[in-house]
GURO-490978 format. One record per residue (C-alpha): residue in one letter; chain; x negated, y, z negated. Coordinates in pm, whole numbers. Layout:
  aa  ch    east   north      up
   A   A       X       Y       Z
...
! end
This chain:
  aa  ch    east   north      up
   X   A    1305      31    -222
   X   A     988     286    -206
   X   A     746     197    -142
   X   A     310    -638    -656
   X   A     -96   -2537   -2684
   X   A      31   -2798   -2547
   X   A     -43   -3150   -2639
   X   A     -91   -3255   -2263
   X   A    -420   -3267   -2079
   X   A    -473   -3275   -1721
   X   A    -753   -3249   -1452
   X   A    -739   -2942   -1235
   X   A   -1009   -2898    -993
   X   A   -1282   -3097   -1192
   X   A   -1195   -2939   -1507
   X   A    -985   -3049   -1823
   X   A    -743   -2764   -1903
   X   A    -476   -2762   -2179
   X   A     -84   -2731   -2018
   X   A     179   -2531   -2216
   X   A     505   -2611   -2294
   X   A     651   -2421   -2027
   X   A     376   -2566   -1779
   X   A     612   -2883   -1674
   X   A     565   -2998   -1328
   X   A     665   -2787   -1045
   X   A     985   -2956    -877
   X   A    1036   -2666    -656
   X   A     732   -2714    -429
   X   A     936   -2817    -150
   X   A    1064   -2429     -98
   X   A     672   -2335     -31
   X   A     787   -2487     325
   X   A     828   -2122     474
   X   A    1035   -2208     785
   X   A    1124   -2551     679
   X   A    1465   -2641     768
   X   A    1601   -2749     374
   X   A    1442   -2441     220
   X   A    1596   -2220     483
   X   A    1938   -2366     409
   X   A    1915   -2321      75
   X   A    1800   -1936     138
   X   A    2114   -1873     383
   X   A    2347   -2031      92
   X   A    2200   -1762    -156
   X   A    2194   -1500      75
   X   A    2588   -1587     138
   X   A    2677   -1605    -252
   X   A    2496   -1264    -285
   X   A    2645   -1066     -34
   X   A    2957   -1244     -62
   X   A    3005   -1034    -434
   X   A    2758    -730    -325
   X   A    2893    -646      18
   X   A    3220    -645    -128
   X   A    3194    -414    -351
   X   A    3331     -24    -309
   X   A    3030     166    -234
   X   A    2822     -89     -12
   X   A    2954      39     347
   X   A    2947     394     233
   X   A    2581     350     101
   X   A    2448     144     459
   X   A    2597     403     647
   X   A    2449     703     394
   X   A    2132     536     458
   X   A    2131     486     792
   X   A    2234     815     860
   X   A    1911     970     647
   X   A    1675     699     841
   X   A    1777     827    1175
   X   A    1814    1191    1135
   X   A    1641    1420    1377
   X   A    1591    1607    1079
   X   A    1293    1390     921
   X   A     989    1531     891
   X   A     756    1416    1226
   X   A     430    1345    1041
   X   A     150    1472    1294
   X   A    -169    1296    1435
   X   A    -419    1439    1601
   X   A    -541    1245    1919
   X   A    -684    1289    2218
   X   A    -643    1628    2203
   X   A    -256    1677    2143
   X   A     -39    1609    1895
   X   A      58    1228    1836
   X   A     406    1098    1641
   X   A     539     780    1602
   X   A     902     803    1524
   X   A    1272     600    1456
   X   A    1618     692    1554
   X   A    1920     549    1626
   X   A    1793     522    1987
   X   A    1452     373    1893
   X   A    1502     112    1658
   X   A    1172     -58    1661
   X   A    1017     311    1769
   X   A     816     512    2022
   X   A     486     663    2013
   X   A     526    1022    2145
   X   A     274    1326    2197
   X   A     292    1735    2266
   X   A      90    2021    2218
   X   A     -34    2179    1894
   X   A     209    2462    2020
   X   A     519    2276    2094
   X   A     453    2092    1756
   X   A     460    2392    1554
   X   A     769    2531    1764
   X   A    1106    2522    1641
   X   A    1223    2279    1925
   X   A     929    2020    2001
   X   A     927    1888    2360
   X   A     820    1532    2318
   X   A     686    1298    2601
   X   A     746     912    2528
   X   A     382     743    2571
   X   A     459     403    2424
   X   A     830     269    2380
   X   A     829     -34    2115
   X   A    1217     -80    2207
   X   A    1141    -155    2571
   X   A     803    -344    2551
   X   A     994    -608    2301
   X   A    1254    -622    2585
   X   A    1046    -664    2860
   X   A     809    -961    2678
   X   A    1120   -1090    2514
   X   A     930   -1061    2152
   X   A    1067    -865    1813
   X   A     743    -655    1806
   X   A     702    -371    1541
   X   A     416    -122    1576
   X   A     142    -109    1360
   X   A     -93     104    1494
   X   A    -304     217    1735
   X   A    -722     144    1676
   X   A    -886     447    1929
   X   A   -1200     506    2017
   X   A   -1386     824    1834
   X   A   -1404    1102    1906
   X   A   -1189    1170    2220
   X   A    -942     920    2192
   X   A    -829     834    2533
   X   A    -888     419    2503
   X   A    -664     254    2223
   X   A    -639     -89    2066
   X   A    -222    -130    2036
   X   A    -157    -333    1703
   X   A     197    -535    1756
   X   A     350    -751    1520
   X   A     654   -1027    1564
   X   A     906    -919    1255
   X   A     662    -709    1056
   X   A     429    -972     934
   X   A      54    -896     932
   X   A     -60   -1110    1210
   X   A     -99    -919    1516
   X   A    -143    -887    1861
   X   A    -371    -656    2008
   X   A    -358    -511    2383
   X   A    -565    -224    2485
   X   A    -378     103    2604
   X   A    -507     406    2823
   X   A    -336     687    2591
   X   A    -381     950    2842
   X   A    -222     758    3092
   X   A      46     684    2845
   X   A      38     293    2969
   X   A    -147       5    2927
   X   A    -487     -84    3103
   X   A    -438    -384    3343
   X   A    -679    -622    3262
   X   A    -823    -463    2984
   X   A    -896    -617    2662
   X   A    -650    -827    2456
   X   A    -606   -1031    2165
   X   A    -374   -1314    2086
   X   A    -142   -1331    1750
   X   A    -393   -1352    1443
   X   A    -490   -1181    1118
   X   A    -769    -948    1285
   X   A    -955    -599    1303
   X   A   -1122    -465    1576
   X   A   -1331    -144    1603
   X   A   -1488      23    1932
   X   A   -1838      16    1968
   X   A   -1832     166    2265
   X   A   -1589     199    2595
   X   A   -1675    -116    2728
   X   A   -1730    -316    2360
   X   A   -1526    -435    2073
   X   A   -1630    -531    1771
   X   A   -1362    -828    1643
   X   A   -1312    -997    1316
   X   A   -1039   -1272    1374
   X   A   -1011   -1677    1350
   X   A   -1302   -1827    1610
   X   A   -1231   -2153    1515
   X   A   -1374   -2374    1185
   X   A   -1523   -2209     916
   X   A   -1443   -1872    1070
   X   A   -1192   -1793     793
   X   A   -1176   -1764     451
   X   A    -972   -1985     184
   X   A    -777   -1647     118
   X   A    -680   -1633     467
   X   A    -879   -1347     612
   X   A   -1195   -1339     867
   X   A   -1523   -1393     777
   X   A   -1683   -1388    1125
   X   A   -1731   -1057    1327
   X   A   -1831   -1105    1711
   X   A   -1925    -870    1996
   X   A   -1699    -857    2307
   X   A   -1787    -738    2646
   X   A   -1543    -609    2911
   X   A   -1518    -817    3185
   X   A   -1653   -1153    2998
   X   A   -1392   -1413    2832
   X   A   -1337   -1398    2487
   X   A   -1524   -1722    2365
   X   A   -1840   -1572    2523
   X   A   -1861   -1290    2251
   X   A   -2158   -1294    2023
   X   A   -2175   -1353    1646
   X   A   -2323   -1071    1502
   X   A   -2210   -1117    1147
   X   A   -2082   -1416     891
   X   A   -1984   -1401     561
   X   A   -1844   -1695     367
   X   A   -1551   -1869     335
   X   A   -1560   -1836     -65
   X   A   -1528   -1457     -61
   X   A   -1200   -1402    -232
   X   A   -1141   -1078     -59
   X   A    -983    -918     245
   X   A   -1258   -1061     460
   X   A   -1571    -896     695
   X   A   -1384    -518     843
   X   A   -1606    -411    1108
   X   A   -1648     -53    1163
   X   A   -1789     211    1381
   X   A   -1850     547    1214
   X   A   -1872     851    1427
   X   A   -1914    1190    1326
   X   A   -1839    1596    1508
   X   A   -2213    1618    1568
   X   A   -2176    1245    1791
   X   A   -2369    1019    1554
   X   A   -2258     691    1561
   X   A   -2301     433    1283
   X   A   -2194      34    1346
   X   A   -2142    -147     988
   X   A   -1981    -465     906
   X   A   -1800    -440     537
   X   A   -1791    -786     383
   X   A   -1516    -783      94
   X   A   -1639   -1046    -126
   X   A   -1374   -1015    -380
   X   A   -1114    -833    -489
   X   A   -1268    -504    -532
   X   A   -1610    -573    -400
   X   A   -1800    -529    -101
   X   A   -2114    -600      77
   X   A   -2184    -287     369
   X   A   -2402    -385     597
   X   A   -2549    -142     914
   X   A   -2568    -327    1212
   X   A   -2911    -283    1384
   X   A   -3023    -409    1708
   X   A   -3243    -610    1496
   X   A   -2989    -758    1330
   X   A   -2752    -627    1041
   X   A   -2927    -465     678
   X   A   -2751    -462     384
   X   A   -2734    -130     186
   X   A   -2802    -132    -151
   X   A   -2435      18    -269
   X   A   -2278    -111    -560
   X   A   -2025    -379    -464
   X   A   -1720    -140    -598
   X   A   -1801     135    -276
   X   A   -1606     276     -69
   X   A   -1725     421     259
   X   A   -1502     667     368
   X   A   -1691     843     671
   X   A   -1931     981     846
   X   A   -2009    1389     861
   X   A   -2340    1537     991
   X   A   -2457    1213    1002
   X   A   -2399    1154     642
   X   A   -2216     866     492
   X   A   -1944     953     254
   X   A   -1924     736     -35
   X   A   -1676     692    -307
   X   A   -1808     503    -616
   X   A   -1533     269    -803
   X   A   -1867     193   -1016
   X   A   -2111     341   -1203
   X   A   -2429     364   -1014
   X   A   -2798     356   -1064
   X   A   -2950     352    -719
   X   A   -3279      96    -662
   X   A   -3607     308    -803
   X   A   -3333     597    -927
   X   A   -3351     769   -1249
   X   A   -3017     923   -1298
   X   A   -2656     716   -1266
   X   A   -2388     835   -1074
   X   A   -2095     829   -1245
   X   A   -1803     587   -1096
   X   A   -1533     814    -931
   X   A   -1807     989    -761
   X   A   -1815    1099    -422
   X   A   -2170    1070    -267
   X   A   -2355    1147      50
   X   A   -2616     909     195
   X   A   -2902    1030     483
   X   A   -2775     759     738
   X   A   -3137     761     909
   X   A   -3309     781     557
   X   A   -3056     426     522
   X   A   -3176     311     812
   X   A   -3534     347     717
   X   A   -3461     242     411
   X   A   -3111      11     345
   X   A   -3238     -56     -51
   X   A   -3387     242    -155
   X   A   -3135     545    -149
   X   A   -3104     842    -223
   X   A   -2724    1016    -304
   X   A   -2612    1356    -304
   X   A   -2320    1438    -505
   X   A   -2009    1612    -353
   X   A   -1761    1514    -603
   X   A   -1809    1464    -992
   X   A   -1461    1324   -1149
   X   A   -1386    1504   -1491
   X   A   -1183    1399   -1797
   X   A    -862    1459   -1589
   X   A    -931    1482   -1197
   X   A    -999    1232    -979
   X   A   -1074    1141    -618
   X   A    -800    1029    -381
   X   A    -851    1087     -24
   X   A   -1101    1180     184
   X   A   -1129    1287     558
   X   A   -1400    1447     843
   X   A   -1319    1718    1066
   X   A   -1607    1805    1313
   X   A   -1801    2072    1091
   X   A   -1632    1996     706
   X   A   -1522    1682     455
   X   A   -1163    1763     340
   X   A   -1098    1616     -28
   X   A    -808    1556    -197
   X   A    -758    1488    -602
   X   A    -564    1487    -879
   X   A    -546    1656   -1173
   X   A    -322    1516   -1473
   X   A    -142    1375   -1138
   X   A     -99    1687    -998
   X   A    -240    1773    -649
   X   A    -537    1949    -537
   X   A    -737    1959    -218
   X   A   -1079    2118    -150
   X   A   -1296    2167     176
   X   A   -1686    2087     131
   X   A   -1946    2192     400
   X   A   -2322    2072     359
   X   A   -2589    2283     413
   X   A   -2875    2290     620
   X   A   -3118    2197     293
   X   A   -2831    1938     214
   X   A   -2667    2059     -31
   X   A   -2281    2081     -83
   X   A   -2066    2389    -148
   X   A   -1708    2376    -155
   X   A   -1357    2595    -157
   X   A   -1040    2518    -342
   X   A    -728    2538    -104
   X   A    -467    2695    -247
   X   A    -176    2468    -284
   X   A     126    2429    -514
   X   A     213    2258    -894
   X   A     435    1989    -884
   X   A     409    1819    -563
   X   A     180    1537    -400
   X   A    -127    1669    -167
   X   A    -229    1412      67
   X   A    -470    1411     408
   X   A    -215    1371     664
   X   A    -453    1397    1020
   X   A    -807    1557    1123
   X   A    -959    1635    1390
   X   A   -1334    1534    1503
   X   A   -1308    1794    1778
   X   A   -1249    2062    1598
   X   A   -1165    2174    1193
   X   A    -822    2170    1206
   X   A    -669    1980     986
   X   A    -287    1912     837
   X   A    -221    1853     486
   X   A     124    1690     354
   X   A     276    1774      27
   X   A     578    1617    -103
   X   A     776    1625    -448
   X   A    1075    1439    -580
   X   A    1320    1718    -524
   X   A    1103    1944    -239
   X   A    1148    1808     114
   X   A     811    1666     272
   X   A     613    1941     431
   X   A     274    1954     646
   X   A      29    2280     604
   X   A    -150    2386     913
   X   A    -519    2420     812
   X   A    -896    2560     947
   X   A   -1147    2391     752
   X   A   -1412    2661     921
   X   A   -1231    2922     645
   X   A   -1046    2720     449
   X   A    -693    2882     539
   X   A    -372    2704     506
   X   A     -59    2854     689
   X   A     310    2657     709
   X   A     309    2354     960
   X   A     638    2190     972
   X   A     886    2123     731
   X   A    1216    1886     698
   X   A    1560    1994     652
   X   A    1657    1880     250
   X   A    1798    1495     386
   X   A    2049    1567      21
   X   A    2127    1788    -211
   X   A    1908    1841    -511
   X   A    1991    2139    -634
   X   A    2134    2058    -968
   X   A    1852    1849   -1039
   X   A    1501    1912   -1235
   X   A    1195    1734   -1243
   X   A    1011    1722   -1560
   X   A     662    1547   -1639
   X   A     660    1385   -1995
   X   A     463    1168   -2179
   X   A     457     823   -2395
   X   A     217     654   -2630
   X   A     122     269   -2528
   X   A     109       5   -2810
   X   A    -292      78   -2873
   X   A    -199     429   -2853
   X   A    -287     529   -2527
   X   A    -138     853   -2370
   X   A     132     738   -2040
   X   A     235    1031   -1849
   X   A     576     981   -1645
   X   A     794    1192   -1411
   X   A    1172    1218   -1481
   X   A    1420    1366   -1223
   X   A    1753    1429   -1357
   X   A    2056    1678   -1329
   X   A    2033    2050   -1515
   X   A    2178    1995   -1872
   X   A    2155    1667   -1874
   X   A    2324    1516   -2207
   X   A    2140    1378   -2472
   X   A    2370    1100   -2576
   X   A    2175     801   -2375
   X   A    2452     769   -2108
   X   A    2300     856   -1830
   X   A    2221     600   -1577
   X   A    1843     550   -1500
   X   A    1607     374   -1310
   X   A    1277     345   -1406
   X   A    1003     234   -1150
   X   A     624     194   -1109
   X   A     374       4    -969
   X   A      32     -87   -1234
   X   A    -234    -235    -979
   X   A    -519    -214    -751
   X   A    -633     118    -831
   X   A    -318     300    -612
   X   A    -144     645    -751
   X   A     216     663    -797
   X   A     271    1018    -748
   X   A     620    1235    -622
   X   A     723    1170    -313
   X   A    1114    1287     -92
   X   A    1278     979     -82
   X   A    1579    1113      74
   X   A    1763     777      50
   X   A    1743     727    -312
   X   A    1796    1081    -321
   X   A    2137    1082    -133
   X   A    2222     719    -282
   X   A    2134     796    -627
   X   A    2015    1159    -787
   X   A    2308    1315    -586
   X   A    2513    1137    -761
   X   A    2415    1292   -1142
   X   A    2178     961   -1222
   X   A    1794    1011   -1287
   X   A    1479     883   -1200
   X   A    1183     825   -1321
   X   A     847     722   -1194
   X   A     576     554   -1483
   X   A     189     606   -1401
   X   A      84     318   -1638
   X   A    -252     193   -1591
   X   A    -340     -39   -1298
   X   A    -308     259   -1103
   X   A    -548     545    -962
   X   A    -388     828   -1133
   X   A    -721     884   -1372
   X   A    -965     757   -1127
   X   A   -1123     359   -1134
   X   A   -1091     302   -1576
   X   A    -755     408   -1599
   X   A    -743      96   -1332
   X   A    -999    -122   -1448
   X   A    -829    -109   -1811
   X   A    -579    -345   -1699
   X   A    -772    -650   -1465
   X   A    -700    -972   -1516
   X   A    -698   -1064   -1905
   X   A    -641    -734   -2002
   X   A    -334    -664   -1766
   X   A     -77    -674   -2072
   X   A    -175    -322   -2097
   X   A     -10    -216   -1824
   X   A     289    -407   -1934
   X   A     322    -268   -2274
   X   A     287      88   -2067
   X   A     579      16   -1870
   X   A     768     -54   -2206
   X   A     648     233   -2378
   X   A     787     450   -2106
   X   A    1100     326   -2117
   X   A    1118     305   -2544
   X   A    1011     680   -2460
   X   A    1290     766   -2229
   X   A    1599     556   -2476
   X   A    1435     732   -2816
   X   A    1455    1103   -2650
   X   A    1796     950   -2537
   X   A    1766    1046   -2224
   X   A    1919     698   -2115
   X   A    2017     381   -2330
   X   A    1964       1   -2289
   X   A    2327     -44   -2129
   X   A    2233     231   -1874
   X   A    1872     159   -1767
   X   A    1735     -65   -1475
   X   A    1415    -126   -1349
   X   A    1301    -210   -1013
   X   A     920    -275    -795
   X   A     775    -432    -552
   X   A     471    -656    -471
   X   A     232    -661    -762
   X   A     503    -422    -920
   X   A     770    -737    -878
   X   A     528    -948   -1045
   X   A     539    -576   -1325
   X   A     942    -678   -1301
   X   A     917    -993   -1331
   X   A     724    -965   -1674
   X   A     954    -679   -1837
   X   A    1235    -903   -1685
   X   A    1123   -1197   -1967
   X   A     892    -980   -2211
   X   A    1183    -758   -2276
   X   A    1473    -851   -2146
   X   A    1716    -665   -2405
   X   A    1557    -364   -2257
   X   A    1732    -336   -1922
   X   A    2087    -361   -1795
   X   A    1964    -434   -1435
   X   A    1645    -556   -1296
   X   A    1531    -560    -916
   X   A    1256    -782    -836
   X   A    1073    -692    -500
   X   A     883    -941    -271
   X   A     730   -1012    -598
   X   A     481   -1262    -671
   X   A     605   -1460    -955
   X   A     410   -1788   -1014
   X   A      93   -1696   -1133
   X   A     -33   -1993   -1190
   X   A      29   -2068    -829
   X   A     -57   -1757    -647
   X   A    -398   -1846    -532
   X   A    -240   -2102    -273
   X   A      73   -1920    -167
   X   A       6   -1661     218
   X   A    -307   -1424      46
   X   A    -304   -1487    -265
   X   A    -670   -1574    -328
   X   A    -770   -1256    -200
   X   A    -623   -1091    -521
   X   A    -826   -1282    -782
   X   A   -1023    -977    -880
   X   A    -712    -779    -979
   X   A    -531   -1141   -1168
   X   A    -792   -1352   -1249
   X   A    -811   -1718   -1194
   X   A    -745   -2078   -1303
   X   A   -1005   -2193   -1220
   X   A   -1135   -1967   -1519
   X   A   -1009   -2127   -1876
   X   A    -941   -1824   -2053
   X   A    -800   -1608   -1774
   X   A    -571   -1912   -1647
   X   A    -418   -1901   -2008
   X   A    -331   -1535   -1999
   X   A    -179   -1579   -1646
   X   A      -2   -1916   -1771
   X   A     123   -1685   -2086
   X   A     282   -1396   -1866
   X   A     388   -1599   -1524
   X   A     685   -1521   -1501
   X   A     774   -1833   -1302
   X   A     619   -2039   -1607
   X   A     758   -1861   -1873
   X   A    1098   -1822   -1752
   X   A    1349   -2028   -2062
   X   A    1685   -2193   -2046
   X   A    1833   -2035   -2402
   X   A    1727   -1690   -2313
   X   A    1974   -1412   -2239
   X   A    1827   -1228   -1976
   X   A    2016    -967   -1771
   X   A    2125   -1058   -1400
   X   A    1880    -954   -1184
   X   A    1806    -916    -767
   X   A    1539   -1058    -623
   X   A    1437    -958    -279
   X   A    1230   -1054     -31
   X   A    1151   -1116     341
   X   A    1125   -1455     569
   X   A     808   -1312     757
   X   A     652   -1192     466
   X   A     271   -1372     543
   X   A     120   -1106     271
   X   A     306   -1230     -49
   X   A     538   -1381     124
   X   A     914   -1562     -28
   X   A     791   -1872    -172
   X   A     773   -1654    -533
   X   A    1089   -1511    -500
   X   A    1243   -1854    -389
   X   A    1108   -2095    -630
   X   A    1168   -1798    -910
   X   A    1571   -1792    -824
   X   A    1559   -2215    -806
   X   A    1467   -2182   -1142
   X   A    1697   -1972   -1284
   X   A    1966   -2221   -1078
   X   A    1847   -2483   -1243
   X   A    1884   -2318   -1633
   X   A    2220   -2192   -1553
   X   A    2117   -1861   -1522
   X   A    2263   -1554   -1357
   X   A    2087   -1401   -1061
   X   A    2156   -1235    -733
   X   A    1902   -1344    -442
   X   A    1886   -1239     -63
   X   A    1605   -1293     150
   X   A    1599   -1141     516
   X   A    1424   -1278     807
   X   A    1224    -984     928
   X   A    1044    -686     725
   X   A     753    -800     648
   X   A     596    -734     335
   X   A     881    -435     295
   X   A    1267    -369     316
   X   A    1341    -450     641
   X   A    1197    -375    1026
   X   A    1372     -95    1154
   X   A    1578     127     989
   X   A    1895     -73    1028
   X   A    1777    -324     825
   X   A    1636     -95     563
   X   A    1937      69     535
   X   A    2100    -235     464
   X   A    1868    -341     207
   X   A    1915     -33      28
   X   A    2282     -35      40
   X   A    2270    -353    -150
   X   A    2034    -263    -396
   X   A    2200      67    -515
   X   A    2552     -88    -507
   X   A    2388    -385    -735
   X   A    2264     -59    -932
   X   A    2582     158    -934
   X   A    2749    -183   -1037
   X   A    2488    -248   -1313
   X   A    2459      99   -1479
   X   A    2731     323   -1368
   X   A    3044     313   -1629
! end
């Protein structure tokens, strides 16, 4: 919806490991052939069986119509992006199923009735090319952003085709840059040069399926003649090598390559005329941008710079002079912009022409600041006036001046953007979408549960005013719990229309594994410590029942991707706790995940079966391996997509097939398109939403 000790001895990868009783020979490897005739026939059968039940329920067609009406509503907020002196927006509605890229002036955008000009029509392009194109964004050359590479995906998959587009003229460049389909990244070094990470032949992709070689391609030359400027290792288990060209408002440019060695670790290289030079940054650090010739860096681990005497705390945001770093990339001298506190942690960082914009979470409450770099090298800041109980994020900044858009949203507060000016720290109303559901009878509370080890875990609950505390309220609980991702309040019109308007409750848990309380909150649930994440989620559920907000007969849970793994674990560890479980685009086979799709890139989060201790833990929590035939489980709804080339549909297929073998009841839905999501367009997404909320109503509402 919103939005992953036995007696038998085996020889595996050259090591001897114990195979527990739950680790039977895998009889469902045939389902790993994603597009095979036999697996797709199985999918078709399971889809039909599920549709015959859920789509025949009374609310289904009403839900689908309501969801599509909301998703296609002209009253949705058109999220703005500054480009090329104009305000751009990507928009979908009933007339633009796959969407359009459109633009207007800033004054026009702020008006009640903007006059939009269509720049790129994905539906028309798909019809012309006879491809099911889904737009995946534009990569434009800073700072003028006249020339862009348009990312086009078939059906929403991560693999993309790239084509050069003239933003000013509103058309593709004849004879311009074009890159065929693949998992790839591109960056503009100058108007006639691209830096490209993609597959170039044998040995140029990691075992995780990401590019590890960056080449420089000059306009007018064959792609095959492009020159290699950096090469990583096929053994890198991160997200490959990522070229980047940083630009600031003063015209400085810094070309880099980020080598992702593991899920959360990366080496950062300056691309100099003499060759790549490695920066002496810690592996767990992220470069956010360039301002006033200063590299802006977020630290996800403590760092004592080479030759330094002071340790900079993880969670800090620092600046480093790029010229000094070029001269001596090893002995870096950071200046602190932001230092975390016990409750406040950095979230987003972006730059304007003369300032740096930074958002934080303070006890999961949004905050925002403008930072200024003085001539003496010091930083000062101004706190922006934003309301409590809303999520605050950076919608768009602009290197051509100091204007920016700040987005804010809440469970019951329709999304809006504020127009800011970093020069004076001012904020004024920009644009607010109309309410798309009636939330006037609801309230939001922030509560706290106590996990198994005593950790306090906050959560938000949205419920009717005067809700009876007798456990009768149907309640949907969700969380993510991984990859340093922060889950914060957001306006979901579909959830509001299909769920809250009917008097039901919604709960968002801020469990460990996320980034709501900085890197330490995430690190507490890494690898063999992951049970803490699952304990946190269960503690929130127990708290909901103890407070009589709901009861086990009326409590449902849902989550996707890593959150789908969370659902699978909770489904098995506490089957008596849930009446409904929605498992979306999940990881479930944790002993086999490393060889499925991009699984090898997540070893830093989950651990590896090649490490005995980690393998033992993965076996103990792997939903696919821990499923038992003699346990009474709730009847889940398992959702995935054939076009998901990130996690893949294989986990969901195999888990469902094993449930079928054990004669355990379940619903299964695998749609063709959508990539790692609910659908490739609003129509597909509306059907998915209708199916899931129909299931919840059937299970949780008397």
